[in-house]
Residue, then its C-alpha position, 0 to 999 in steps of 0.5 A: m198192433h198184431r205182427i205177422i211177421d217178427w223181423n228181428e227173429l227173421w234176421k236172426a235166422i238169416y244171420a245163423s245161416s251163415p257161418d262166415r256171418v256167426e264167426k265174423g259176429h262172435d269175433p270181429a277184432a280178429h276179423w278186422n284187424k287183418r284186414a285194417a290196411a286193405y281197408r284203408r286202402a280200398t277206401r284210400d280214393e273213396k270221396r263220393a259216397t262219404e259226401q253224399e252222406l255227409a250232405i245228409l247228415d244234419l251236424a251242428a256245430g257244438e254237437t258230439v258225434l259217435d260213430v258206431g262201427a268207425g272203422t278207419g275214420r271215413l266219416a269220423v275223420p271228416i265229421a270232427r271239422t263239424a262236431a264238437h267232439v266225435t267218439a269212435l267206437d269199433p271192435s278192432e284196434g287195428m281200424l282204430a289206428v288207422l283212423r288215429e293216423q288219419m285224424a293226425a294227419a288232417g290236425r284233429t284232436n277232438y275225438s276219442t276212440i273206444t275199442l269194443r263191441w257195440e253188443d258189449t258196450v253199455i251206455g252210460r258206463d262205456v260211453e255216454p249219450h251223445d247228440v247224434v249217433v251214426a251207424a254207417f254199413s256196420l249193422g252186422f249184429y246177430d239181436l239188430d232188435a237189441a243193437l237198434e235199441k241201443l243206439d237210440a238209446a245212446a243219441r240225444r237228438v237223432v240217429y242215422l243208419f246208412w245200409h244197402a238197399g236191394e241186393w248187397r252187391d251189384p251184379d257183376e261183383m255177385a258173378l265175382y264173388r260167385a266165381v270164387f266162392g262159389e254159389e252156396a257160399t255168395m248166397r250166405k255172405g251179406y245182410p238182408d237190406y234197409i227193410y229188415p232195420v225199418n220194420i225192426l224200428h217200426d214194430a218198436g215204435i219208431y217211425p224213421n225217415v228212408r231216402i234211397y240214394r245211388a251211392a257211387w263208391d271209387a276205388v284207384y289202381d296202379s294196375v289190374e294187378d294191383a286191384a286184384g291184389a287189393w280186392a284178394a287182401m281185403h275179401n279172401p286174404g290167403m287167396e292162391d288163384l287170383s285169375p278170377v279177379r283179375d278177369y273182373f277188374a280188367r272188365v270193369l276197371r276204366t283208365t284214366g290220363s294219368g295212366k291209374y285204373v279206376e273202379t266206379t260202383v254205384r249201389p242203391t243204398a238207403a239212409v235211415w234216420w229218426e229224431k229222439v221224440d225227447g230230443 
């Protein structure tokens, strides 16, 4: 079939336009190692988005699951309740150290970790094929076509992707990013949405299922100041003037009866999955 648009080359061009994306892709371990504690803090009270993703995954008892870009185990830990074995792959040892703590706290031993970039991973050498492969918000690769091809090769039965639909942050969050980083830098953050991997898969002869839903992310803080500090640690370590971040959280946080402050963000999200033809 004639291709008017080469979606992978377009993805590469957008990727290469951002020094932040290039730097993160070159050494993701350095980026995430210093953010591991902040990421754990950011997802500590998050349950609803994870439950939404788990409800989409069709996991059978006794199956093996490979979680690519597993981070601190937001999905890998609950998946271990059902799966026979979970392999958590991530380039950041700092993130995987938190995952191992979370697994221990949950009493899970049916897992293993691999500290490696997906781009450097060789199927059959570094990791064996698994029944199910999951990549949740971990598609920040320069060559997305090659990464998706490898995800497909790593799966015996099915591959699941979770990625944003539309703008990578909601309007209030984008306004905060503009206040902190400026208009031009903000436009060079984030990645193109789900339609890119869907079209790249289509061009490769894989016709995935797509479900668009509204993912609800919750975060709980002790105060506006606590929220501002947590955001800065995650998104802009070393930030000195937190006033725009404090202003943002003063607007969006709601208080609870227990005196806590809750931020709820609802984002359009795409679940993209395909079963192996020979699976």
